[in-house]
C-alpha positions in Angstrom: -40.3 -95.4 128.8 -42.2 -93.8 126.0 -44.3 -96.1 123.8 -43.2 -96.2 120.2 -45.1 -94.1 117.8 -47.7 -96.0 115.7 -46.9 -96.2 112.0 -48.6 -97.5 108.9 -45.5 -96.9 106.8 -43.4 -99.7 105.2 -39.7 -99.8 105.7 -38.1 -99.3 102.3 -35.6 -102.1 101.5 -33.6 -103.3 98.5 -32.7 -107.0 99.0 -29.6 -108.7 97.7 -30.9 -112.0 96.5 -28.0 -113.1 94.3 -27.8 -116.9 94.3 -30.2 -117.1 97.2 -33.3 -119.4 97.0 -36.6 -117.7 96.9 -39.8 -119.8 97.0 -42.6 -119.0 94.7 -45.8 -120.9 95.4 -47.9 -121.2 92.3 -47.4 -122.2 88.7 -49.5 -119.8 86.6 -48.8 -116.6 84.7 -48.7 -114.5 87.8 -46.1 -116.7 89.4 -44.1 -116.7 86.1 -43.9 -112.8 86.2 -42.6 -113.0 89.8 -40.0 -115.6 88.8 -38.8 -113.6 85.8 -38.3 -110.5 88.1 -36.4 -112.7 90.6 -34.1 -114.0 87.9 -33.3 -110.5 86.8 -32.2 -109.9 90.4 -29.9 -112.9 90.3 -32.0 -115.0 92.7 -32.4 -118.8 92.5 -36.2 -119.3 92.3 -37.8 -122.5 93.6 -41.3 -122.9 92.2 -43.8 -125.1 94.1 -46.9 -126.2 92.2 -48.5 -129.4 90.8 -48.4 -127.8 87.3 -46.3 -125.2 85.5 -47.3 -122.7 82.9 -45.7 -123.0 79.5 -43.3 -120.2 80.3 -42.2 -121.7 83.6 -41.7 -125.0 81.8 -39.3 -123.4 79.4 -37.4 -121.8 82.4 -37.2 -125.2 84.0 -35.9 -126.9 80.9 -33.1 -124.2 80.7 -32.1 -124.9 84.3 -33.1 -121.4 85.5 -35.5 -122.7 88.2 -36.1 -125.7 90.4 -39.6 -127.3 90.7 -41.4 -128.9 93.6 -44.2 -130.7 91.8 -46.7 -131.1 94.7 -49.1 -129.3 97.0 -47.6 -126.7 99.3 -45.8 -128.0 102.4 -44.3 -126.1 105.3 -40.9 -127.7 104.8 -40.6 -125.9 101.4 -39.6 -122.9 103.5 -36.6 -124.5 105.2 -34.1 -123.0 102.7 -36.0 -119.9 101.5 -34.9 -116.3 102.1 -38.2 -115.0 100.9 -41.5 -116.5 99.8 -44.1 -115.3 97.3 -47.6 -116.8 97.2 -49.1 -116.5 93.8 -51.9 -119.0 93.6 -55.6 -118.5 92.9 -56.4 -120.5 96.1 -57.0 -118.2 99.1 -56.5 -121.1 101.5 -53.1 -122.0 100.1 -52.0 -118.4 100.1 -53.1 -118.0 103.7 -51.2 -121.2 104.7 -48.0 -119.9 103.0 -48.3 -116.6 104.9 -48.8 -118.4 108.2 -45.9 -120.8 107.7 -43.6 -117.9 106.7 -44.6 -115.9 109.8 -43.8 -118.9 112.0 -40.3 -119.0 110.6 -39.8 -115.2 110.5 -39.5 -115.3 106.7 -40.8 -112.3 104.8 -43.7 -113.2 102.6 -45.6 -111.5 99.8 -49.1 -112.7 98.9 -50.1 -111.4 95.5 -53.0 -108.9 95.7 -53.4 -109.3 99.5 -51.7 -106.6 101.4 -53.0 -107.8 104.8 -51.3 -111.2 104.5 -48.1 -109.8 103.1 -45.1 -108.9 105.3 -43.3 -107.3 102.3 -44.6 -105.7 99.2 -43.2 -105.7 95.6 -43.1 -102.0 94.5 -43.7 -100.5 91.1 -40.2 -100.1 89.7 -38.4 -97.6 87.4 -35.0 -98.9 86.3 -32.2 -97.3 84.5 -29.2 -99.6 84.5 -28.2 -100.1 88.2 -30.3 -97.1 89.2 -33.7 -98.3 90.6 -36.6 -96.2 91.9 -39.3 -98.1 93.8 -42.8 -96.7 94.4 -45.1 -98.2 97.0 -48.5 -97.3 98.4 -48.2 -99.9 101.1 -50.2 -102.3 99.1 -53.3 -100.2 99.4 -53.3 -98.3 96.1 -51.2 -100.2 93.6 -52.7 -98.5 90.6 -51.6 -95.1 92.0 -48.0 -96.5 92.3 -48.2 -97.7 88.7 -49.5 -94.3 87.6 -46.6 -92.5 89.3 -44.2 -95.0 87.7 -45.5 -94.2 84.3 -44.9 -90.5 85.0 -41.3 -91.1 86.1 -40.7 -93.3 83.1 -41.2 -90.2 80.9 -39.1 -87.9 83.0 -36.0 -90.1 83.6 -33.7 -90.5 80.6 -32.0 -93.8 79.8 -28.7 -92.0 80.0 -29.1 -92.1 83.8 -28.2 -95.7 83.7 -25.0 -94.9 81.9 -24.3 -92.2 84.5 -24.8 -94.5 87.4 -22.5 -97.1 85.9 -19.8 -94.4 85.4 -20.1 -93.3 89.0 -19.9 -96.9 90.3 -16.8 -97.4 88.3 -15.2 -94.3 89.6 -16.5 -94.6 93.2 -13.1 -95.3 94.8 -11.3 -92.6 92.9 -13.9 -90.1 94.0 -13.7 -91.2 97.6 -9.9 -91.0 97.5 -10.0 -87.5 96.0 -12.6 -86.2 98.4 -12.3 -88.3 101.7 -14.5 -85.9 103.7 -18.2 -86.3 103.2 -19.0 -82.6 102.9 -16.5 -82.0 100.1 -17.6 -85.2 98.3 -21.2 -84.1 98.5 -20.4 -80.7 97.0 -18.4 -82.4 94.2 -21.4 -84.5 93.3 -23.8 -81.5 93.4 -21.5 -79.6 90.9 -20.9 -82.7 88.8 -24.6 -83.5 88.4 -25.5 -79.9 87.7 -22.8 -79.6 85.1 -22.5 -80.8 81.5 -21.8 -84.5 82.2 -25.5 -85.7 82.2 -26.0 -83.7 79.0 -22.9 -85.3 77.4 -24.2 -88.7 78.2 -27.6 -87.9 76.7 -25.6 -87.1 73.5 -24.3 -90.7 73.6 -20.8 -89.9 74.7 -19.0 -93.2 74.9 -17.8 -94.7 78.1 -14.1 -93.9 77.6 -14.8 -90.3 76.9 -17.1 -90.0 79.9 -14.4 -91.6 82.1 -11.8 -89.2 80.8 -14.1 -86.2 81.4 -14.7 -87.3 85.0 -11.0 -87.8 85.5 -10.3 -84.3 84.3 -12.8 -82.9 86.8 -11.1 -84.9 89.6 -7.7 -83.4 88.7 -8.7 -79.8 88.1 -10.3 -77.8 90.9 -11.5 -75.2 88.4 -13.5 -77.9 86.7 -15.7 -78.0 89.8 -17.0 -74.5 89.1 -20.5 -74.5 87.6 -20.5 -74.7 83.8 -23.4 -73.2 82.0 -25.0 -74.5 78.8 -27.8 -73.7 76.4 -30.5 -76.1 75.2 -32.2 -75.0 72.0 -35.7 -76.5 72.5 -38.6 -76.8 70.1 -41.9 -76.3 72.0 -44.2 -77.5 69.2 -47.2 -75.6 68.0 -49.0 -75.1 71.3 -50.7 -78.4 72.4 -48.6 -79.4 75.5 -49.2 -83.0 74.6 -46.9 -82.6 71.5 -43.9 -81.6 73.6 -41.3 -84.3 73.4 -39.9 -86.1 76.4 -36.5 -84.6 75.9 -38.0 -81.1 75.8 -39.9 -81.8 79.0 -36.7 -82.9 80.7 -34.8 -79.9 79.6 -37.5 -77.5 80.8 -37.5 -79.2 84.2 -33.8 -78.8 84.5 -33.6 -75.2 83.4 -32.5 -72.3 85.5 -33.5 -69.7 82.9 -36.0 -70.0 80.1 -35.9 -67.6 77.2 -39.1 -68.2 75.4 -40.9 -66.9 72.3 -44.2 -65.1 72.6 -45.9 -67.9 70.6 -45.0 -70.6 73.1 -48.3 -71.4 74.7 -49.1 -70.9 78.4 -49.9 -74.6 78.7 -46.4 -75.5 77.5 -44.8 -73.0 79.9 -46.7 -74.6 82.8 -44.7 -77.8 82.1 -41.5 -76.1 83.0 -39.7 -75.9 86.3 -41.7 -73.6 88.5 -38.7 -71.7 90.0 -36.9 -71.1 86.7 -36.5 -67.5 85.6 -38.7 -66.9 82.6 -37.9 -64.1 80.1 -40.1 -63.5 77.1 -37.9 -62.7 74.1 -40.0 -63.6 71.1 -41.3 -61.7 68.2 -44.7 -61.5 66.6 -46.3 -59.5 63.7 -45.6 -55.8 64.3 -44.1 -56.4 67.8 -40.5 -57.1 68.6 -39.8 -57.4 72.3 -36.1 -58.0 71.7 -33.6 -58.0 68.9 -31.8 -61.1 67.9 -28.6 -59.6 69.3 -30.2 -59.0 72.6 -31.3 -62.6 72.7 -27.7 -63.7 72.0 -26.5 -61.5 74.8 -29.0 -63.0 77.3 -28.0 -66.6 76.4 -24.3 -65.7 76.8 -24.8 -63.8 80.1 -26.7 -66.6 81.9 -24.6 -69.4 80.5 -21.4 -67.7 81.7 -23.0 -67.5 85.1 -23.1 -71.3 85.2 -26.8 -71.6 84.6 -28.7 -74.1 82.5 -30.5 -72.0 79.8 -33.4 -73.2 77.7 -34.0 -71.2 74.6 -37.6 -72.3 74.0 -39.0 -71.7 70.5 -42.4 -72.4 69.1 -42.5 -75.2 66.6 -39.0 -76.4 65.7 -36.0 -74.2 66.2 -34.4 -75.2 62.9 -37.5 -74.4 60.7 -37.7 -70.6 60.2 -36.6 -70.3 63.8 -33.1 -68.7 63.5 -31.8 -71.6 65.5 -28.8 -72.0 63.3 -27.8 -68.4 63.9 -28.1 -68.9 67.7 -25.9 -72.0 67.6 -23.3 -70.2 65.5 -23.2 -67.5 68.2 -22.9 -70.0 71.0 -20.1 -71.9 69.2 -18.2 -68.7 68.6 -18.3 -67.9 72.3 -17.4 -71.4 73.5 -20.8 -72.1 75.1 -21.9 -75.8 75.3 -25.2 -76.5 73.6 -27.7 -79.2 72.6 -30.7 -79.1 70.3 -34.0 -80.7 71.0 -36.3 -80.6 68.0 -39.9 -79.8 68.2 -42.9 -80.6 66.0 -43.0 -77.9 63.3 -46.1 -76.0 62.6 -46.6 -77.4 59.1 -46.7 -81.0 60.4 -48.8 -80.2 63.4 -51.3 -77.7 61.9 -51.9 -80.0 58.9 -52.5 -83.0 61.1 -54.9 -81.2 63.4 -56.8 -79.9 60.4 -57.0 -83.4 58.9 -54.8 -82.4 55.9 -52.2 -85.0 54.8 -49.3 -83.0 53.5 -48.5 -85.7 51.0 -51.0 -88.0 49.4 -50.5 -90.6 46.6 -53.3 -89.1 44.6 -52.7 -85.4 45.2 -49.1 -84.5 46.3 -45.8 -86.2 46.0 -43.7 -83.4 47.5 -43.8 -80.7 50.2 -42.3 -77.3 50.2 -41.9 -75.2 53.4 -41.6 -71.4 52.7 -41.9 -68.3 54.8 -43.8 -65.1 53.8 -42.6 -63.2 56.8 -41.8 -60.0 54.8 -41.6 -58.6 51.3 -37.9 -59.4 51.1 -38.4 -63.1 51.9 -41.2 -63.3 49.2 -38.9 -61.8 46.6 -36.3 -64.5 47.1 -38.7 -67.4 46.4 -38.6 -69.4 43.2 -42.3 -68.9 42.3 -42.0 -71.1 39.1 -40.9 -74.0 41.3 -43.7 -73.3 43.8 -46.2 -73.3 41.0 -45.6 -76.9 40.0 -48.5 -79.4 40.2 -48.9 -82.3 42.6 -47.1 -80.7 45.5 -48.1 -79.0 48.8 -47.0 -75.6 49.9 -46.9 -74.7 53.6 -46.4 -71.0 54.0 -45.3 -69.8 57.5 -46.0 -66.4 58.9 -48.1 -65.6 55.8 -51.1 -63.7 57.1 -49.8 -60.2 56.2 -48.5 -61.4 52.8 -51.5 -63.2 51.4 -52.2 -60.6 48.6 -48.6 -61.0 47.4 -48.7 -64.8 47.6 -51.8 -64.9 45.5 -50.3 -62.5 43.0 -47.0 -64.3 42.6 -48.6 -67.7 42.2 -51.1 -66.6 39.7 -48.4 -64.9 37.6 -46.5 -68.2 37.8 -49.5 -70.0 36.2 -51.2 -71.6 39.2 -54.9 -72.5 38.7 -57.0 -69.8 40.6 -59.2 -72.7 41.9 -56.3 -74.4 43.7 -57.6 -75.2 47.2 -56.2 -73.5 50.3 -56.5 -74.0 54.0 -55.6 -71.4 56.6 -55.0 -72.9 60.0 -55.2 -70.4 62.9 -53.9 -71.4 66.3 -53.2 -74.9 65.1 -53.4 -77.7 67.7 -54.8 -75.3 70.4 -58.3 -75.2 71.8 -59.2 -72.1 69.8 -58.0 -73.6 66.5 -59.9 -72.4 63.3 -59.6 -73.7 59.8 -60.7 -71.6 56.8 -60.8 -73.3 53.4 -61.4 -72.0 49.9 -59.6 -71.4 46.6 -56.5 -69.4 45.8 -58.6 -66.7 43.9 -60.3 -65.7 47.1 -57.5 -66.2 49.6 -56.9 -62.7 51.0 -60.6 -61.8 51.0 -61.4 -64.9 53.0 -58.7 -64.2 55.5 -60.0 -60.6 56.0 -63.6 -61.8 56.2 -62.8 -64.3 59.0 -60.3 -61.9 60.6 -57.5 -64.4 60.6 -54.8 -63.6 63.1 -51.3 -64.9 63.7 -50.2 -67.5 64.4 -51.6 -69.0 61.3 -50.3 -71.4 58.7 -51.3 -71.3 55.0 -51.5 -74.7 53.2 -51.9 -74.6 49.4 -52.5 -77.7 47.2 -55.1 -80.3 46.3 -54.7 -81.9 49.8 -56.0 -78.7 51.4 -59.5 -79.6 50.2 -59.4 -82.8 52.3 -59.8 -80.7 55.5 -63.5 -80.5 54.8 -64.0 -84.2 55.0 -61.1 -85.4 57.2 -61.2 -82.8 60.0 -61.3 -84.3 63.5 -60.1 -81.7 65.9 -62.1 -78.7 67.0 -64.8 -77.0 64.9 -65.4 -78.0 61.3 -63.6 -75.8 58.7 -65.2 -72.5 57.7 -65.7 -72.4 54.0 -64.8 -69.3 52.1 -67.8 -67.1 51.3 -66.0 -65.6 48.4 -65.0 -68.6 46.3 -68.4 -69.1 44.6 -68.7 -65.5 43.8 -65.3 -64.9 42.3 -64.3 -66.1 38.9 -60.7 -66.2 37.8 -59.2 -62.9 39.0 -57.5 -60.5 36.6 -53.9 -61.4 36.5 -51.5 -58.6 37.6 -49.2 -57.3 35.0 -45.7 -58.6 35.1 -43.1 -56.0 35.9 
C-alpha cells in the first residue's frame, strides 16, 4: 500500500454554525471581534473569561452571548462545536488547544498557527457569496493584501446576483437537469448582460423576469454583446475608477484612444483584443464612422466591447454620438465616467479650479479647430472671477489670445499650460495671456496639453506638488500689453 503524499495544505471548509454553540476563551477586544463574526454566521457564542470588554458586556445584556465568568476549564468544551482561544496568556491558549485536541474539536488559537487545527481566513463577502483567502496561518498579511485587491475587483452587485441564482436554483435545475447543459447555461448567463443589468441597479423583480425569459427562450442563451463606454482618466493609472477596472478586465475587445496611457492599458485583461482607434493632432487613425462600425461588428458577435477614452467620454469625447449610434442599432450599453482632464491636470498642477478669492465659476471649452473657436461666446468667456479650461488648445493659442484680448481680457491674466497632466513626464508652464503662444513655442509644448486661464492659474507656482516645479514664461516680463488685433 502506497503511503499518503505529505501535504502542508489546509482543507478549505465553510462551516454551518447556525444555532450551534461555539466557545470563545477570552474577554478582550480580540475575542469580541471573533464573537461578532460568529454572530454574523448565526452561531451561539459562549464566552469564557473572568472579565468582559465593554462591547462583549453589551452583547451579553442584549442576550446575544452566554458568559462563563471563570478561568478556563476543560468541561467548557462539552457542548462546543468549535473553540477559539483569544487570550493574551500563552499557557491558557495552549491548555485550550490541548483540551480541544483530546475531544477532537477543531480549535483556533489567535496568532498561533502551530496550535491551531483550523484557521480563520481573510474574507471577501458579497451577500451570500463568500471568498476566503488563507496562507495556512503562515503569512496572514499576504492574505489580507489579496483580500484588499479582491475587494476592489468584485462589485457589490455580485451579492444581488448570488441571491437571484439561489432563488431560481430549482427552476434552473428543472429546466436543465443534466449537469453539462446546466453548466453551459450558467456560462452564457454570466457572460451575458445580466451582471451588467444588476450593476445598473435593476430591481429584483426585473432581474427575476429577465432570468425567467432566458429559461423559456433557447435563443436567449446565445451570447449577447454589449458596449461599455469607459473613461480612462488623464493617464495616471491610479485615477482609473473601480468600475472602469472591472470593465477592462471583463472585455473581449478594447477600442482605445491614442491618448490612453500604456500604464492604463496594462490594467486591462491580457487576452483582450486591443484596437487603437483614437485621434490626435494631425493624425486620424480612424473616422468616427469606422469606430461606430467596429463597435457594432464586435457587439453583434456577442462580445463585450470596451470603448476606452482618455479623460471622460462625455466631456469633448463624442461619447453622446456613440451612444446614439448604439441605441439606434439596438446594442446594450453602459457608461463609466472618468476623471476629465480639467479636473486632473489642475489638481496635479496645484491649481484649484474654483477659489473663494479668485474664481466662482468654471467653463470648459475646446479649441480643437477654427470652427469650434468661432462658435464660442467670447464675451462670456472674458468675464472676471472665473476659470477657463481649454481642451486641445495647443494649435489654437494665437487665436485664443486674440479673441480674449478683443473681448477685453487683461493681458496680464495668468495662464498655466499643463502638458501630460498626471503622468511622470508632466510639465507646467505659467505666464500671462500676453505671452501665451510665445511661451508655448519656446517650451515646445506638445499635445496632450490643457490650458488653464484665470487668477487661479498663478497658484501653480506656490501650490505645485507633483513632478517638477512650473516653468515660468521667459516672455512675460519683456512683453507689454500687445497691440490689439483689429475687429473684423
